C-alpha positions as CSV (number, residue, x, y, z in Angstrom):
1,Y,-46.4,107.8,7.7
2,F,-46.0,105.5,10.7
3,V,-43.7,102.5,11.0
4,S,-43.0,100.2,14.0
5,N,-39.7,98.6,14.8
6,L,-38.6,96.0,17.4
7,N,-35.1,95.8,18.8
8,F,-33.8,92.9,20.9
9,Y,-30.5,92.9,22.8
10,Y,-29.0,90.0,24.8
11,S,-25.6,90.0,26.4
12,V,-23.5,87.3,28.0
13,K,-20.4,87.8,30.2
14,T,-17.5,85.5,29.4
15,K,-13.9,84.9,30.5
16,L,-12.5,85.3,26.9
17,V,-14.0,88.7,26.4
18,S,-15.8,90.7,29.1
19,E,-19.2,90.7,27.2
20,I,-20.7,89.4,24.0
21,G,-23.9,91.2,22.9
22,F,-26.4,89.8,20.4
23,I,-28.6,92.3,18.5
24,L,-31.7,91.7,16.4
25,S,-33.6,94.6,14.8
26,L,-36.9,94.0,13.1
27,N,-37.9,97.1,11.0
28,N,-41.3,98.1,9.6
29,I,-42.9,95.0,11.3
30,F,-46.4,95.8,9.9
31,N,-45.0,96.1,6.3
32,A,-46.2,99.7,5.8
33,K,-45.7,101.0,2.2
34,Y,-44.6,104.6,2.1
35,E,-42.4,107.1,0.3
36,S,-40.2,109.6,2.1
37,N,-39.4,111.8,-0.9
38,A,-40.6,112.5,-4.4
39,W,-39.6,114.4,-7.5
40,V,-41.2,116.1,-10.5
41,Y,-39.4,116.8,-13.8
42,P,-41.4,119.0,-16.3
43,Y,-40.0,119.5,-19.8
44,Y,-41.0,120.5,-23.3
45,Y,-40.5,118.3,-26.3
46,E,-41.5,119.7,-29.7
47,N,-43.6,122.4,-28.0
48,V,-45.6,119.9,-25.9
49,K,-45.2,120.0,-22.2
50,Y,-44.5,116.6,-20.5
51,E,-44.0,115.8,-16.9
52,L,-42.2,112.9,-15.2
53,N,-43.2,112.1,-11.6
54,G,-41.3,109.8,-9.4
55,Y,-41.0,108.7,-5.8
56,Y,-38.5,107.0,-3.5
57,P,-40.3,104.0,-1.8
58,Q,-38.8,102.9,1.5
59,A,-38.0,99.4,2.6
60,E,-40.8,97.1,3.6
61,F,-40.3,94.6,6.4
62,N,-36.5,94.0,7.0
63,F,-34.2,92.8,9.7
64,M,-30.6,93.3,10.8
65,A,-28.6,91.1,13.2
66,G,-25.3,91.8,14.8
67,I,-22.8,90.8,17.5
68,S,-20.8,93.2,19.7
69,L,-17.8,92.3,21.7
70,K,-16.5,94.3,24.7
71,F,-13.0,93.7,25.8
């Protein structure tokens, strides 16, 4: 799988604190659908074999924002 992310950082120097940083992360910007892991669970019930299959889908497009302070 292939995903693309964008990260932005902007900082401002102030007198109150030495620096304020603004962070914006845009993750999976092309909205790729993918699974990182999967599982298989075979079992028998009344002499018949069954199998459960599952996967762990990952997040589609998402973002995170934050502020950092340096004193």
